[in-house]
Structure formats: structure tokens, C-alpha cells
N, C-alpha and C positions, 0 to 999 in steps of 0.2 A: 263540678268540683267548686268548692268555695275557696276563699282566700286562705283560710286556716289550713285546709288540707294541702294546698299547694306549698305553703310555707313549711309545713311539717315534712312534706316530701323533699323539698330542697334542703332543709336542715339535715335530714337523714342521709341524703346523697353527699353532702359536704362532710359529715361526720365519718361516713364509711370510706370516702376517698382519703381523708386525712389518716385514718387508721391504716389503710392499705399502704399509703406513702411512707408512713413511719416504719412499718414492718419491712418494706422493701429497702429503704435506705439504711436500715440498721443491720442488714445482712452483710457479713464480711465478704470482701472481694476475694475470690479464689482464682489464683493464677495457675496456669498449667505449666508443666516442666518446659514445654516448648516455648511458652511466652517468657519464662525466666531466662532460658538459654539465649533467646533472641535479644533480650535486654542486656544481658552480660556481654554478648558479642558486640552489640551496637556501641556500648560504652567502653569497650575494651577492658572489662573487669574480669577478675578471676576469683573463684570461690575456693577458700582453703579451710581445712578443719582448724580448730583452735590450737591444737597441739602442733600442727605444721607451722602455723603462723608464729607461735612462740619459739619454735626451734629456729626458724629463719631470723627472727628478731634477735635471738641470743647470738647466733652466728655473726650477724652484722655488727653487734656491739663488741664482740671479741675481736673482730677484724679491725674495727675503728680504734680500739684500744691498742692493738698491736701496731697500727700505722702511726699513731701519735707518739711523739717522743715523750719519755717520762722525765721531764725536767722539773725541778722544784723551784728554780729561780723564776721570778716573774719580773716583767719589765716595769720600770717605775712609771707611774701615771704621767700622762702628758700634762705639761703646764698650761693652764688656761689663763689667758690674760683678759682683763676687763678694762675697757677704755670708756671714759665718760665723754661722749661726743656731743658738742653743742652746735646745733644748726640754727643760724640766724636767718631772718627773713632776707631773701635775695641770694643766699649762698647757692653756689652751683655744685653739682655732684662731684666734679673733678677736685674741688677744694677739700671737701670732707673725705673723699676717697683717698686723697694723698695723705691726709692726717691719719687715717686708719692704717695705711701702709707703713708710714713712719713709726707708728706705735706697735707695729708687728701684729696687728689684729687680722689683717688680710694680707695675702701674698702679692696681689697685683691690683693696683688702683684702677687701671684701665679696664680690667675685667669687671669690676663692680660698676663702673660707669657704663660699660657696654651692656651689662645686664639691665640696668635701669632704663637705658635708651631703648633696648630691644623690646622691653615689656611696657614701654610708654608710661613710665612711672615718674619721670623727672618733674612733671608738672604737679604731681600729687605729694611731693615731699613737704612735710610739715615742720615748721620751726619748733625747736624744743631741745631738751637735754635727754640723751639716751645712753644707757649702759650697754655697750656692744661687747660681746665676748669673742675670743679668738676661735671658739669652736662653732660659731654660727656660720650658716651658709648664706650666700648672697640673697637667696629668697627670704630667709628669716630677717636679715638686715633690712631688706626692702620693705617687708611687711611692717616692721617696727617703725621705720621712719616715715612711712606713708599712712600709718594707722589703717592699713588695709586688712581685710579678712581673707584675701586670696590664698 
């Protein structure tokens, strides 16, 4: 056999293997009923007909509507305070935490200080002017004053 014949044979083998592979992998996977039942049982799932599902959903909605009181009055929205906090170089967390408590932005200055200490953020506080809202959590305040992405 010469080189051309061997190359032709190899090319034919490659082409036929590719065609067989394409046909094999394009066949849909057929699961048996036993396999489906085992999957459902393993994952604690239940199969329902669409009509059964809709009936259950409707029953749950009517039960929820019956349980919730039908009041037309709504509570007034909570007042959100905004405080412009100025942190100078060398300020300690207890100082500006006390300012935030006095401005009624946070309820407990010691809790904010403890949060900053517990997460080792006191050394990362950056001087600057920040607008702190009363609806912010300690984590959000800390992220803002440390310029952190945590």
C-alpha cells in the first residue's frame, strides 16, 4: 500500500466514525417508567395532571383570601431619615456611631461599633462625607464608609 491509499483509508474511517457519532448523539434519550418513578421518588416529587394542579392552586388562593382580613386602610409609609455623616481622618467609630444614634439613623451606637469591630473594618474606614439613611442596615453602612464591595 502506498501513502495515498493509507491516507484515503484513514480519511474514510474518520468520516464514517463522525457520521456514526452524530447519528448516535442525536437520538433522543428514552427513559423507562421505572426510571422516571425512581427519579420522582428520589427527589420527593409528585406528578399531577394540569387540571389537578389548577384546582389545587385555586383552592389555595381562595383559602389565602379568606385568611387575610379585607381592610382598605393602609399603614402610612415609614419615615426615612437621611443624615450627612462627615468622617474626618482619625475619627473613631464610637464618635460617628454616636452621631448617627443622636440623629435617629441607627437605634444603638454600640451595635454599629461592635459590627465594625467584629468584621475587622475599623481600620478600613475612609474619611469623607456620606449620606446615611435610617433604613440602611449596619452592613450597608459599613460597606459605604469603607468603600468595600463585601
